[in-house]
C-alpha positions as CSV (number, residue, x, y, z in Angstrom):
1,M,100.1,114.8,108.3
2,I,101.3,112.8,105.3
3,D,102.5,109.4,106.3
4,F,103.9,108.2,103.0
5,H,105.3,109.0,99.7
6,V,107.1,107.0,97.0
7,R,110.5,108.0,95.8
8,D,111.9,107.4,92.4
9,D,115.6,107.2,92.8
10,R,116.1,107.7,89.1
11,D,115.5,111.4,89.5
12,A,115.1,111.8,93.3
13,R,111.7,113.3,93.0
14,P,108.9,112.2,95.3
15,S,105.6,111.1,93.9
16,G,102.3,110.7,95.7
17,A,100.3,107.5,95.2
18,S,96.5,107.8,94.8
19,R,94.7,107.9,98.1
20,S,91.0,108.1,98.8
21,S,89.5,111.5,99.4
22,K,88.7,110.4,102.9
23,E,92.3,109.5,103.6
24,N,93.5,112.7,102.1
25,E,91.2,114.8,104.1
26,Q,91.2,113.1,107.5
27,G,94.6,114.2,108.8
28,W,94.7,118.0,108.6
29,P,91.7,118.8,110.9
30,R,93.3,117.0,113.9
31,G,96.3,119.3,114.3
32,T,96.6,122.2,116.6
33,N,96.4,124.6,113.7
34,P,94.2,123.0,111.1
35,H,94.1,126.0,108.7
36,V,97.9,125.9,108.4
37,A,97.9,122.1,108.1
38,L,95.3,122.4,105.2
39,E,97.4,125.0,103.5
40,Q,100.5,122.8,103.8
41,F,98.6,119.8,102.5
42,E,97.3,121.7,99.5
43,H,100.8,122.8,98.7
44,F,102.0,119.2,99.0
45,L,99.3,118.1,96.5
46,A,100.3,121.0,94.1
47,V,104.0,120.1,93.9
48,V,104.1,116.3,94.2
49,P,103.0,114.4,91.1
50,T,100.0,112.1,91.8
51,L,100.0,108.6,90.4
52,P,96.6,107.3,89.4
53,L,94.8,104.2,90.5
54,S,95.0,102.6,87.1
55,P,93.9,99.1,86.0
56,A,97.5,98.0,86.1
57,V,97.8,99.1,89.7
58,A,94.6,97.3,90.5
59,R,95.9,94.1,88.9
60,R,99.2,94.6,90.8
61,C,97.3,94.8,94.0
62,A,95.6,91.5,93.5
63,W,98.7,89.3,93.9
64,P,100.0,90.6,97.3
65,R,96.4,90.6,98.6
66,E,95.8,86.9,97.7
67,S,99.3,86.0,98.8
68,L,98.7,87.5,102.2
69,K,95.3,85.9,102.5
70,G,96.9,82.5,101.6
71,R,99.3,82.9,104.5
72,G,96.4,83.6,106.9
73,R,97.1,87.4,107.1
74,S,94.2,89.8,107.4
75,V,93.8,92.1,104.4
76,R,90.4,93.7,104.9
77,H,91.6,96.6,107.0
78,R,94.7,97.0,104.8
79,A,93.0,97.8,101.5
80,L,94.4,101.3,101.1
81,D,97.9,100.1,102.2
82,L,97.8,97.4,99.6
83,V,96.8,100.0,96.9
84,I,99.6,102.3,98.0
85,A,102.1,99.4,97.9
86,A,100.8,98.2,94.5
87,T,101.2,101.7,93.1
88,A,104.9,101.8,94.2
89,L,105.5,98.3,92.8
90,E,103.8,99.1,89.5
91,H,105.9,102.2,88.9
92,G,109.2,100.7,90.3
93,L,109.3,103.1,93.2
94,Q,110.5,102.9,96.7
95,L,107.8,103.4,99.4
96,V,108.8,105.9,102.1
97,T,106.8,105.5,105.3
98,R,107.0,105.7,109.0
99,N,104.7,102.7,109.2
100,L,107.1,100.0,108.1
101,A,105.1,97.3,109.9
102,D,102.2,97.9,107.5
103,Y,104.3,97.0,104.5
104,E,107.1,94.7,105.5
105,D,105.2,91.5,104.6
106,I,104.6,92.6,101.0
107,P,107.1,90.8,98.7
108,E,109.4,92.8,96.5
109,L,108.3,96.2,97.9
110,A,111.3,98.5,98.5
111,L,110.8,100.4,101.8
112,H,112.5,103.4,103.3
113,E,111.9,104.9,106.7
114,P,112.6,108.6,106.9
115,S,114.7,109.9,109.7
């Protein structure tokens, strides 16, 4: 259901980066028990601090986006991934994801794949 979070190793608490309402809401209805999935998702949102999409995060997002474009990489379909990465970078956090390929080409981004 949740494919990422960022981890702050200073206090070992996860933090959730801002995501669009669409992205937040699109996962839970697909499961075999959507009502349980929605309840779990709402619990996740209640206990994990959410980091805002601030002007600083938006500025941080611009550099990797232009760097990737300059290397001929597609960025249009990766807008949300780049915002998530920029949020982690701006706050000095490690991005925890099972989708390493979506983030491996972003310089200076610390990644962790959960087991």
